MIVEX-143246 format. One record per residue (C-alpha): residue number from 1; x negated, z negated, y. Coordinates in steps of 0.2 Angstrom, whole numbers, m for minus. Example, Ala and Ser with C-alpha at 12.3 -4.5 7.8 and 13.67 -1.06 7.14 Angstrom:
BEGIN
<1, <m62, m39, m22>>,
<2, <m68, m36, m5>>,
//
This chain:
BEGIN
<1, <m28, 120, m121>>,
<2, <m31, 110, m137>>,
<3, <m30, 91, m136>>,
<4, <m24, 92, m118>>,
<5, <m7, 100, m122>>,
<6, <7, 87, m125>>,
<7, <21, 92, m136>>,
<8, <37, 83, m141>>,
<9, <31, 82, m160>>,
<10, <15, 75, m155>>,
<11, <23, 62, m145>>,
<12, <34, 56, m159>>,
<13, <19, 55, m171>>,
<14, <10, 45, m158>>,
<15, <24, 33, m157>>,
<16, <23, 30, m175>>,
<17, <5, 28, m174>>,
<18, <4, 15, m160>>,
<19, <18, 3, m164>>,
<20, <23, m7, m179>>,
<21, <41, m3, m177>>,
<22, <52, 9, m186>>,
<23, <52, 27, m178>>,
<24, <71, 27, m177>>,
<25, <71, 11, m165>>,
<26, <56, 15, m155>>,
<27, <59, 31, m145>>,
<28, <73, 22, m135>>,
<29, <62, 7, m132>>,
<30, <47, 18, m126>>,
<31, <58, 26, m114>>,
<32, <64, 9, m107>>,
<33, <45, 4, m106>>,
<34, <41, 19, m97>>,
<35, <55, 17, m85>>,
<36, <49, m1, m81>>,
<37, <31, 5, m79>>,
<38, <37, 19, m67>>,
<39, <46, 6, m57>>,
<40, <30, m3, m54>>,
<41, <21, 13, m49>>,
<42, <14, 20, m65>>,
<43, <18, 38, m69>>,
<44, <28, 40, m85>>,
<45, <16, 52, m94>>,
<46, <0, 52, m84>>,
<47, <m14, 41, m78>>,
<48, <m16, 34, m60>>,
<49, <m31, 38, m50>>,
<50, <m36, 19, m52>>,
<51, <m36, 21, m71>>,
<52, <m46, 37, m71>>,
<53, <m59, 29, m60>>,
<54, <m59, 14, m72>>,
<55, <m63, 26, m86>>,
<56, <m49, 19, m97>>,
<57, <m50, 34, m108>>,
<58, <m65, 45, m112>>,
<59, <m56, 62, m109>>,
<60, <m41, 64, m97>>,
<61, <m27, 73, m105>>,
<62, <m32, 69, m123>>,
<63, <m22, 61, m137>>,
<64, <m31, 45, m133>>,
<65, <m23, 46, m116>>,
<66, <m6, 47, m123>>,
<67, <m9, 32, m134>>,
<68, <m16, 22, m120>>,
<69, <m1, 26, m109>>,
<70, <11, 19, m122>>,
<71, <1, 4, m124>>,
<72, <0, 1, m105>>,
<73, <18, 3, m103>>,
<74, <22, m9, m117>>,
<75, <11, m22, m110>>,
<76, <19, m21, m93>>,
<77, <36, m22, m100>>,
<78, <32, m36, m112>>,
<79, <26, m47, m97>>,
<80, <40, m42, m86>>,
<81, <52, m48, m99>>,
<82, <46, m66, m96>>,
<83, <35, m68, m80>>,
<84, <34, m86, m83>>,
<85, <21, m85, m97>>,
<86, <3, m80, m97>>,
<87, <3, m65, m108>>,
<88, <m13, m65, m119>>,
<89, <m20, m51, m128>>,
<90, <m17, m57, m145>>,
<91, <2, m58, m140>>,
<92, <2, m40, m137>>,
<93, <m7, m36, m153>>,
<94, <9, m44, m162>>,
<95, <18, m27, m159>>,
<96, <3, m15, m159>>,
<97, <m6, m8, m174>>,
<98, <m24, m16, m177>>,
<99, <m32, 1, m176>>,
<100, <m27, 2, m158>>,
<101, <m35, m14, m153>>,
<102, <m48, m6, m142>>,
<103, <m34, 3, m132>>,
<104, <m25, m14, m130>>,
<105, <m41, m22, m124>>,
<106, <m44, m8, m111>>,
<107, <m26, m8, m105>>,
<108, <m25, m27, m104>>,
<109, <m41, m29, m95>>,
<110, <m36, m16, m82>>,
<111, <m19, m23, m79>>,
<112, <m25, m41, m77>>,
<113, <m40, m36, m66>>,
<114, <m29, m25, m55>>,
<115, <m15, m38, m53>>,
<116, <m1, m30, m63>>,
<117, <2, m44, m75>>,
<118, <m1, m63, m76>>,
<119, <0, m65, m57>>,
<120, <10, m77, m46>>,
<121, <15, m95, m46>>,
<122, <22, m99, m63>>,
<123, <15, m116, m70>>,
<124, <8, m106, m85>>,
<125, <m1, m94, m73>>,
<126, <m8, m109, m64>>,
<127, <m13, m118, m80>>,
<128, <m24, m103, m85>>,
<129, <m35, m104, m70>>,
<130, <m53, m109, m76>>,
<131, <m59, m126, m72>>,
<132, <m76, m120, m65>>,
<133, <m78, m107, m51>>,
<134, <m94, m99, m55>>,
<135, <m92, m81, m51>>,
<136, <m97, m80, m33>>,
<137, <m89, m87, m17>>,
<138, <m77, m78, m6>>,
<139, <m71, m81, 12>>,
<140, <m53, m74, 15>>,
<141, <m49, m72, 33>>,
<142, <m30, m74, 35>>,
<143, <m17, m83, 26>>,
<144, <m3, m70, 26>>,
<145, <4, m63, 10>>,
<146, <m12, m52, 7>>,
<147, <m24, m67, 9>>,
<148, <m13, m79, m1>>,
<149, <m11, m66, m15>>,
<150, <m29, m62, m16>>,
<151, <m34, m81, m15>>,
<152, <m24, m86, m30>>,
<153, <m30, m71, m40>>,
<154, <m48, m74, m36>>,
<155, <m47, m92, m41>>,
<156, <m39, m86, m58>>,
<157, <m54, m75, m60>>,
<158, <m66, m89, m58>>,
<159, <m72, m87, m39>>,
<160, <m74, m100, m26>>,
<161, <m62, m97, m12>>,
<162, <m61, m102, 6>>,
<163, <m46, m97, 17>>,
<164, <m47, m98, 36>>,
<165, <m31, m95, 46>>,
<166, <m29, m94, 65>>,
<167, <m12, m102, 65>>,
<168, <m7, m119, 60>>,
<169, <3, m113, 46>>,
<170, <2, m100, 32>>,
<171, <12, m83, 31>>,
<172, <6, m74, 46>>,
<173, <20, m61, 51>>,
<174, <31, m69, 38>>,
<175, <38, m85, 46>>,
<176, <54, m94, 42>>,
<177, <59, m106, 57>>,
<178, <70, m121, 54>>,
<179, <85, m120, 66>>,
<180, <95, m135, 70>>,
<181, <107, m143, 82>>,
<182, <124, m152, 81>>,
<183, <121, m157, 64>>,
<184, <118, m140, 58>>,
<185, <102, m133, 49>>,
<186, <98, m115, 45>>,
<187, <83, m105, 40>>,
<188, <78, m90, 50>>,
<189, <66, m77, 46>>,
<190, <58, m72, 62>>,
<191, <46, m60, 55>>,
<192, <47, m51, 38>>,
<193, <64, m54, 31>>,
<194, <71, m40, 19>>,
<195, <64, m38, 1>>,
<196, <65, m19, 1>>,
<197, <70, m15, m17>>,
<198, <69, m27, m31>>,
<199, <64, m15, m46>>,
<200, <46, m18, m49>>,
<201, <44, m28, m33>>,
<202, <31, m42, m36>>,
<203, <40, m53, m23>>,
<204, <55, m52, m35>>,
<205, <43, m58, m49>>,
<206, <38, m73, m38>>,
<207, <56, m77, m34>>,
<208, <60, m76, m53>>,
<209, <45, m88, m56>>,
<210, <52, m100, m43>>,
<211, <70, m99, m50>>,
<212, <76, m92, m33>>,
<213, <91, m81, m32>>,
<214, <91, m65, m22>>,
<215, <106, m60, m11>>,
<216, <110, m42, m11>>,
<217, <112, m35, 6>>,
<218, <130, m28, 7>>,
<219, <129, m10, 13>>,
<220, <145, m10, 23>>,
<221, <140, m9, 42>>,
<222, <153, m6, 54>>,
<223, <147, 0, 71>>,
<224, <155, m5, 88>>,
<225, <155, 6, 103>>,
<226, <149, m1, 120>>,
<227, <167, m6, 124>>,
<228, <168, m16, 108>>,
<229, <179, m4, 99>>,
<230, <175, 1, 81>>,
<231, <167, 19, 79>>,
<232, <180, 29, 70>>,
<233, <175, 32, 52>>,
<234, <176, 51, 53>>,
<235, <165, 52, 68>>,
<236, <153, 40, 60>>,
<237, <152, 51, 44>>,
<238, <150, 67, 54>>,
<239, <136, 61, 65>>,
<240, <127, 53, 50>>,
<241, <128, 69, 41>>,
<242, <121, 79, 56>>,
<243, <107, 66, 58>>,
<244, <102, 68, 40>>,
<245, <102, 87, 41>>,
<246, <91, 86, 57>>,
<247, <79, 76, 47>>,
<248, <79, 89, 33>>,
<249, <76, 103, 46>>,
<250, <62, 93, 53>>,
<251, <54, 92, 35>>,
<252, <56, 111, 34>>,
<253, <48, 114, 51>>,
<254, <33, 104, 46>>,
<255, <31, 114, 30>>,
<256, <32, 130, 40>>,
<257, <20, 124, 53>>,
<258, <8, 117, 41>>,
<259, <m7, 109, 50>>,
<260, <0, 112, 67>>,
<261, <13, 98, 62>>,
<262, <m1, 86, 63>>,
<263, <m1, 86, 82>>,
<264, <18, 85, 84>>,
<265, <29, 70, 85>>,
<266, <44, 67, 75>>,
<267, <54, 63, 91>>,
<268, <50, 79, 100>>,
<269, <55, 89, 84>>,
<270, <71, 80, 82>>,
<271, <76, 82, 101>>,
<272, <72, 101, 99>>,
<273, <82, 103, 84>>,
<274, <96, 92, 91>>,
<275, <97, 105, 106>>,
<276, <97, 120, 94>>,
<277, <111, 112, 83>>,
<278, <121, 106, 97>>,
<279, <122, 88, 90>>,
<280, <128, 74, 101>>,
<281, <138, 85, 113>>,
<282, <151, 72, 116>>,
<283, <147, 56, 123>>,
<284, <153, 45, 109>>,
<285, <143, 56, 96>>,
<286, <128, 56, 107>>,
<287, <128, 37, 107>>,
<288, <130, 36, 89>>,
<289, <116, 48, 86>>,
<290, <105, 37, 97>>,
<291, <110, 22, 86>>,
<292, <103, 32, 71>>,
<293, <87, 35, 81>>,
<294, <85, 17, 85>>,
<295, <87, 13, 66>>,
<296, <73, 25, 62>>,
<297, <62, 16, 75>>,
<298, <66, 0, 67>>,
<299, <61, 6, 50>>,
<300, <44, 12, 57>>,
<301, <42, m1, 71>>,
<302, <37, 13, 82>>,
<303, <43, 25, 95>>,
<304, <49, 42, 88>>,
<305, <39, 51, 101>>,
<306, <23, 43, 94>>,
<307, <27, 46, 75>>,
<308, <18, 60, 66>>,
<309, <30, 74, 61>>,
<310, <18, 78, 47>>,
<311, <16, 61, 39>>,
<312, <28, 48, 46>>,
<313, <37, 47, 29>>,
<314, <22, 49, 18>>,
<315, <26, 33, 8>>,
<316, <44, 38, 4>>,
<317, <41, 44, m14>>,
<318, <35, 26, m18>>,
<319, <49, 16, m12>>,
<320, <54, 1, m23>>,
<321, <70, 5, m32>>,
<322, <85, m7, m33>>,
<323, <94, m17, m20>>,
<324, <88, m23, m3>>,
<325, <89, m42, m3>>,
<326, <88, m58, 7>>,
<327, <80, m73, 0>>,
<328, <92, m88, 2>>,
<329, <83, m102, 11>>,
<330, <70, m90, 19>>,
<331, <54, m82, 13>>,
<332, <45, m98, 18>>,
<333, <48, m102, 0>>,
<334, <37, m89, m7>>,
<335, <24, m93, 6>>,
<336, <24, m111, 2>>,
<337, <22, m108, m16>>,
<338, <8, m96, m14>>,
<339, <m1, m107, m2>>,
<340, <1, m123, m12>>,
<341, <m16, m131, m18>>,
<342, <m26, m117, m9>>,
<343, <m41, m122, 1>>,
<344, <m35, m116, 18>>,
<345, <m42, m121, 35>>,
<346, <m29, m119, 49>>,
<347, <m33, m116, 67>>,
<348, <m48, m106, 63>>,
<349, <m48, m89, 72>>,
<350, <m63, m78, 66>>,
<351, <m71, m69, 80>>,
<352, <m86, m62, 71>>,
<353, <m90, m56, 54>>,
<354, <m108, m53, 49>>,
<355, <m111, m44, 32>>,
<356, <m126, m37, 23>>,
<357, <m135, m37, 6>>,
<358, <m137, m56, 6>>,
<359, <m119, m60, 9>>,
<360, <m107, m63, 23>>,
<361, <m105, m75, 38>>,
<362, <m89, m78, 47>>,
<363, <m90, m86, 64>>,
<364, <m76, m97, 70>>,
<365, <m80, m104, 87>>,
<366, <m96, m113, 84>>,
<367, <m93, m115, 66>>,
<368, <m101, m103, 53>>,
<369, <m93, m100, 36>>,
<370, <m105, m92, 23>>,
<371, <m101, m84, 6>>,
<372, <m106, m70, m6>>,
<373, <m91, m59, 0>>,
<374, <m77, m59, 12>>,
<375, <m59, m52, 13>>,
<376, <m53, m47, 30>>,
<377, <m34, m47, 31>>,
<378, <m31, m48, 50>>,
<379, <m17, m36, 56>>,
<380, <m21, m19, 62>>,
<381, <m16, m24, 80>>,
<382, <m30, m36, 80>>,
<383, <m42, m24, 74>>,
<384, <m37, m11, 87>>,
<385, <m39, m23, 101>>,
<386, <m57, m27, 95>>,
<387, <m53, m45, 93>>,
<388, <m65, m46, 78>>,
<389, <m83, m41, 80>>,
<390, <m92, m34, 65>>,
<391, <m110, m34, 63>>,
<392, <m116, m21, 59>>,
<393, <m102, m11, 67>>,
<394, <m90, m3, 55>>,
<395, <m93, 15, 52>>,
<396, <m86, 28, 64>>,
<397, <m75, 35, 50>>,
<398, <m67, 17, 49>>,
<399, <m66, 14, 67>>,
<400, <m57, 31, 70>>,
<401, <m44, 27, 56>>,
<402, <m40, 10, 65>>,
<403, <m37, 20, 81>>,
<404, <m27, 33, 74>>,
<405, <m14, 23, 64>>,
<406, <1, 16, 74>>,
<407, <5, m2, 75>>,
<408, <23, m4, 82>>,
<409, <35, m18, 87>>,
<410, <51, m26, 82>>,
<411, <58, m41, 90>>,
<412, <73, m52, 86>>,
<413, <85, m64, 94>>,
<414, <90, m78, 82>>,
<415, <106, m88, 86>>,
<416, <113, m103, 77>>,
<417, <131, m105, 81>>,
<418, <143, m120, 79>>,
<419, <153, m109, 67>>,
<420, <155, m92, 60>>,
<421, <166, m81, 71>>,
<422, <161, m64, 64>>,
<423, <167, m57, 48>>,
<424, <159, m68, 34>>,
<425, <161, m53, 22>>,
<426, <148, m43, 32>>,
<427, <129, m44, 31>>,
<428, <127, m33, 45>>,
<429, <135, m24, 59>>,
<430, <130, m12, 73>>,
<431, <132, m9, 92>>,
<432, <130, 6, 102>>,
<433, <121, 7, 119>>,
<434, <128, 16, 134>>,
<435, <111, 20, 140>>,
<436, <100, 31, 128>>,
<437, <84, 21, 135>>,
<438, <92, 5, 128>>,
<439, <97, 12, 111>>,
<440, <86, m1, 102>>,
<441, <92, m16, 111>>,
<442, <103, m27, 99>>,
<443, <108, m11, 90>>,
<444, <110, m20, 73>>,
<445, <115, m38, 69>>,
<446, <111, m47, 53>>,
<447, <122, m61, 47>>,
<448, <112, m74, 38>>,
<449, <127, m86, 36>>,
<450, <127, m84, 17>>,
<451, <109, m86, 15>>,
<452, <102, m97, 28>>,
<453, <112, m113, 26>>,
<454, <121, m112, 42>>,
<455, <131, m100, 54>>,
<456, <116, m89, 59>>,
<457, <116, m72, 67>>,
<458, <101, m62, 71>>,
<459, <100, m47, 83>>,
<460, <86, m34, 82>>,
<461, <77, m25, 96>>,
<462, <68, m9, 92>>,
<463, <59, 5, 100>>,
<464, <57, 5, 119>>,
<465, <68, m10, 120>>,
<466, <57, m20, 109>>,
<467, <42, m17, 121>>,
<468, <53, m21, 137>>,
<469, <59, m36, 128>>,
<470, <42, m44, 128>>,
<471, <44, m47, 147>>,
<472, <62, m52, 146>>,
<473, <65, m71, 150>>,
<474, <73, m79, 135>>,
<475, <88, m85, 144>>,
<476, <91, m67, 151>>,
<477, <89, m60, 133>>,
<478, <102, m72, 126>>,
<479, <114, m69, 140>>,
<480, <113, m50, 136>>,
<481, <116, m53, 117>>,
<482, <131, m65, 121>>,
<483, <139, m51, 132>>,
<484, <138, m39, 118>>,
<485, <146, m51, 106>>,
<486, <160, m56, 118>>,
<487, <163, m38, 121>>,
<488, <166, m35, 102>>,
<489, <176, m51, 98>>,
<490, <185, m57, 113>>,
<491, <196, m42, 115>>,
<492, <202, m47, 97>>,
<493, <206, m64, 103>>,
<494, <191, m72, 95>>,
<495, <182, m85, 105>>,
<496, <163, m83, 105>>,
<497, <155, m100, 106>>,
<498, <139, m104, 114>>,
<499, <124, m105, 102>>,
<500, <117, m122, 98>>,
<501, <99, m115, 97>>,
<502, <91, m99, 100>>,
<503, <74, m91, 97>>,
<504, <67, m75, 104>>,
<505, <52, m67, 96>>,
<506, <37, m60, 105>>,
<507, <26, m52, 91>>,
<508, <18, m40, 103>>,
<509, <11, m54, 114>>,
<510, <5, m64, 99>>,
<511, <m14, m63, 99>>,
<512, <m15, m65, 81>>,
<513, <m6, m49, 77>>,
<514, <m1, m39, 93>>,
<515, <13, m31, 85>>,
<516, <24, m31, 69>>,
<517, <19, m18, 57>>,
<518, <10, m1, 55>>,
<519, <16, 17, 55>>,
<520, <8, 34, 54>>,
<521, <6, 40, 73>>,
<522, <3, 58, 79>>,
<523, <m15, 63, 73>>,
<524, <m15, 50, 59>>,
<525, <m11, 53, 40>>,
<526, <m9, 43, 24>>,
<527, <m28, 45, 22>>,
<528, <m31, 32, 36>>,
<529, <m23, 18, 26>>,
<530, <m35, 22, 12>>,
<531, <m50, 23, 24>>,
<532, <m45, 6, 31>>,
<533, <m44, m1, 14>>,
<534, <m62, 4, 10>>,
<535, <m75, m10, 8>>,
<536, <m91, m10, 17>>,
<537, <m108, m17, 15>>,
<538, <m111, m12, m3>>,
<539, <m97, m23, m10>>,
<540, <m98, m37, 2>>,
<541, <m84, m35, 15>>,
<542, <m66, m30, 9>>,
<543, <m50, m26, 18>>,
<544, <m32, m30, 14>>,
<545, <m15, m31, 22>>,
<546, <0, m20, 24>>,
<547, <m10, m7, 35>>,
<548, <m22, m4, 20>>,
<549, <m10, 1, 7>>,
<550, <m5, 19, 8>>,
<551, <10, 18, m4>>,
<552, <18, 3, 3>>,
<553, <14, 0, 21>>,
<554, <24, m10, 33>>,
<555, <32, m21, 19>>,
<556, <30, m38, 13>>,
<557, <27, m33, m5>>,
<558, <14, m20, 1>>,
<559, <4, m34, 10>>,
<560, <5, m45, m6>>,
<561, <0, m30, m18>>,
<562, <m15, m26, m7>>,
<563, <m21, m44, m9>>,
<564, <m20, m42, m28>>,
<565, <m29, m25, m27>>,
<566, <m43, m32, m17>>,
<567, <m45, m47, m28>>,
<568, <m48, m35, m42>>,
<569, <m61, m25, m32>>,
<570, <m70, m41, m27>>,
<571, <m71, m47, m45>>,
<572, <m77, m31, m51>>,
<573, <m90, m30, m37>>,
<574, <m96, m47, m41>>,
<575, <m97, m44, m60>>,
<576, <m107, m28, m57>>,
<577, <m119, m36, m46>>,
<578, <m122, m50, m58>>,
<579, <m124, m38, m72>>,
<580, <m137, m28, m62>>,
<581, <m147, m44, m58>>,
<582, <m147, m48, m77>>,
<583, <m154, m31, m80>>,
<584, <m140, m25, m90>>,
<585, <m139, m9, m81>>,
<586, <m152, 2, m74>>,
<587, <m144, 4, m57>>,
<588, <m133, m7, m46>>,
<589, <m115, m3, m49>>,
<590, <m105, 7, m37>>,
<591, <m93, 0, m24>>,
<592, <m80, 13, m29>>,
<593, <m72, 15, m12>>,
<594, <m88, 18, m3>>,
<595, <m93, 29, m17>>,
<596, <m77, 39, m15>>,
<597, <m81, 41, 3>>,
<598, <m98, 48, m1>>,
<599, <m91, 61, m13>>,
<600, <m78, 66, 0>>,
<601, <m91, 68, 13>>,
<602, <m103, 78, 2>>,
<603, <m89, 90, m4>>,
<604, <m84, 94, 14>>,
<605, <m99, 107, 12>>,
<606, <m98, 113, m5>>,
<607, <m111, 126, m11>>,
<608, <m98, 135, m21>>,
<609, <m79, 135, m20>>,
<610, <m66, 144, m29>>,
<611, <m48, 140, m35>>,
<612, <m47, 121, m37>>,
<613, <m65, 119, m40>>,
<614, <m79, 114, m29>>,
<615, <m98, 113, m33>>,
<616, <m113, 106, m25>>,
<617, <m131, 108, m29>>,
<618, <m147, 98, m27>>,
<619, <m157, 109, m16>>,
<620, <m173, 101, m21>>,
<621, <m174, 114, m35>>,
<622, <m168, 131, m38>>,
<623, <m171, 130, m57>>,
<624, <m156, 138, m66>>,
<625, <m156, 122, m77>>,
<626, <m155, 110, m63>>,
<627, <m139, 99, m63>>,
<628, <m124, 103, m52>>,
<629, <m109, 92, m48>>,
<630, <m92, 100, m51>>,
<631, <m76, 93, m43>>,
<632, <m58, 99, m49>>,
<633, <m44, 96, m37>>,
<634, <m30, 90, m48>>,
<635, <m13, 93, m39>>,
<636, <2, 103, m41>>,
<637, <m8, 119, m45>>,
<638, <m17, 111, m59>>,
<639, <m7, 97, m67>>,
<640, <m1, 108, m81>>,
<641, <m19, 109, m87>>,
<642, <m20, 91, m91>>,
<643, <m2, 87, m95>>,
<644, <13, 83, m83>>,
<645, <10, 71, m69>>,
<646, <21, 61, m57>>,
<647, <10, 67, m43>>,
<648, <19, 74, m28>>,
<649, <15, 92, m22>>,
<650, <5, 85, m7>>,
<651, <m5, 72, m17>>,
<652, <m22, 76, m24>>,
<653, <m32, 68, m38>>,
<654, <m50, 73, m41>>,
<655, <m60, 74, m57>>,
<656, <m78, 77, m59>>,
<657, <m92, 83, m71>>,
<658, <m110, 90, m71>>,
<659, <m116, 107, m77>>,
<660, <m132, 116, m74>>,
<661, <m134, 128, m59>>,
<662, <m132, 143, m70>>,
<663, <m117, 137, m79>>,
<664, <m109, 134, m61>>,
<665, <m112, 152, m57>>,
<666, <m105, 157, m74>>,
<667, <m89, 147, m71>>,
<668, <m87, 156, m54>>,
<669, <m85, 172, m63>>,
<670, <m71, 166, m74>>,
<671, <m54, 171, m67>>,
<672, <m40, 158, m65>>,
<673, <m41, 139, m65>>,
<674, <m34, 138, m82>>,
<675, <m47, 149, m89>>,
<676, <m60, 139, m80>>,
<677, <m54, 123, m86>>,
<678, <m54, 130, m104>>,
<679, <m72, 136, m101>>,
<680, <m78, 119, m96>>,
<681, <m70, 109, m109>>,
<682, <m71, 121, m124>>,
<683, <m85, 133, m120>>,
<684, <m97, 121, m112>>,
<685, <m90, 105, m121>>,
<686, <m90, 94, m105>>,
<687, <m78, 81, m101>>,
<688, <m70, 79, m84>>,
<689, <m70, 61, m78>>,
<690, <m65, 50, m63>>,
<691, <m78, 45, m50>>,
<692, <m82, 29, m60>>,
<693, <m86, 39, m75>>,
<694, <m100, 51, m69>>,
<695, <m114, 40, m77>>,
<696, <m132, 37, m72>>,
<697, <m136, 56, m71>>,
<698, <m121, 60, m60>>,
<699, <m125, 45, m49>>,
<700, <m143, 50, m47>>,
<701, <m137, 67, m42>>,
<702, <m125, 61, m29>>,
<703, <m140, 50, m22>>,
<704, <m152, 65, m22>>,
<705, <m140, 77, m13>>,
<706, <m135, 64, 0>>,
<707, <m153, 60, 3>>,
<708, <m158, 78, 4>>,
<709, <m144, 82, 16>>,
<710, <m148, 67, 27>>,
<711, <m166, 71, 28>>,
<712, <m163, 90, 31>>,
<713, <m152, 85, 46>>,
<714, <m164, 73, 53>>,
<715, <m179, 84, 53>>,
<716, <m171, 102, 53>>,
<717, <m167, 113, 38>>,
<718, <m185, 120, 39>>,
<719, <m194, 103, 40>>,
<720, <m203, 94, 26>>,
<721, <m194, 90, 10>>,
<722, <m193, 73, 3>>,
<723, <m193, 68, m15>>,
<724, <m177, 61, m23>>,
<725, <m176, 42, m26>>,
<726, <m185, 36, m41>>,
<727, <m175, 32, m56>>,
<728, <m168, 15, m56>>,
<729, <m165, 15, m37>>,
<730, <m148, 8, m32>>,
<731, <m136, 22, m32>>,
<732, <m123, 15, m21>>,
<733, <m135, 7, m9>>,
<734, <m143, 24, m6>>,
<735, <m127, 34, m7>>,
<736, <m117, 23, 5>>,
<737, <m129, 19, 19>>,
//
């Protein structure tokens, strides 16, 4: 395969070529840098789809790509060494050979724009913000982690930013309440609380910048029976093993059932398998099995009977590594630092968002906020209820994704006690329910005594119990919790005092969220997160939040990362629009997310399809020399053609090129994907690129094919034909309407 083949010897030569260090010391360092990059989400030896779309290298799989990856990993590792500095490009060049300056420039710009380096709240990061904001105005709807992260980035990029927030505080579903009474004070996280994995986690970066320690959640979790007695260790281990085996069996079933699994719930599958395997035959074992089900519903904020068997765990491959942690003093510290000095207008609930080619208008009561662009970060639950009106309406594709995704519920009872009466060495303990329908009610307790500043205990309510809890009077709820605690500790002779203050959450009744976090419901898939993230209005209205990030949904870091992502997208759209106005390009640049949707729609009806290749023609002409668009589906079956990749078997990446109609037919006659790939790259000499790299000819072809198909559908296949748009016509405007 020529340049696309990666061999160990070449790798060593590249190491010597890129860095200024001795070969003997370098390989170990490169492995460390690759590991750091992998913890952040970058493949060790491959490009991300973002990078391919950004055109960071001319040819995917080339030697240039290998050099780029090493430079990228080096920059990531260098900044993560000290996240309190603003890493400048010339600082990177101190350890890279001058001949690779262009690679450094490309990688550096990509990482800055996409929020992988130089983000956060360190004084040096703040000091690098430009004095003037002259790159377009942006309204951000929502001051949660997504909105705050985006706002800080956009200000750093030179944009004018206005944040409007319906609450009287920042943070959204991340809320730390000050609990106090009897001269006691404690910080209680009523919403997002656990930093799930610290390796590569941007929230860990924020904590480092603020000098805040993280408390590793100790894994020991004793579980108490309904009568208060501890579950025996051998029974606990047995049921846990059986439960994990059932999950493995469920995964095997979905592989065997393929597309049928899309319409089946995880809950129904587990119950069927439980019956087949005879799990939970004894009462004590069944109660413990139900506890594991409740814990799974807690993780997904959703009923197992509504979770998709096919895709409920689609984000598992991307979990952050490392310890799960609490932030002593509460997550409000991150929120406060992110919100500091931002132009936030509180008590402003948006009810209408108008967007178009001239800009956006956000209606709040009788007020109107206007800007060039807007970022909508309102929770999925609010979108599902139709609490925000969009003019024009969002596409049916986007509306369907909003409906398909699940948005579940987790509630908490937080109690400040006069003293710690539970085991201070524990960060959590469990409790079994007698009634299976109540399995999620106070099934898990978190001890915040070591991190909150006071004797604080928090009880979780998940699944069906969380829904019922919304209607439970607070006094009744606290009484139930106290009965559970007394049942555990009083038989041991430990007196359980009355709490000095309690709080019961009602996230499902909160009109600014209507729930806790998203999940993949039956009928939905990971694609729906991507669809929800797509911008609309030709780069005028963007979307962020935990329900818009496929790899990290339902997490605080996912919400924050989505804000960084969209800040980059907004900045790119604004820069491209400005360049077009100045006449620097012949066509208005593409909104890549909308452009991606256009390509996906066109390739649903390919003219030719064979192996991993699909081809579409412009039917305006039958000339053998007319241009055709080729798509290569780059996944498990083709990854060896362009070097090893970290893509999972069910992930897909797409590359494109253009050939003549005759060459497309000739390609079809070649046998085998590897031979076809070689034919394209070596016989025809074409380059496979990401969506961003198709160039004016490819863009014009996409516009022409979409135009032609649309007109054929509107007047009938035998109706009059229409000419393609004239050269210079906006490619995205035509392609995405």
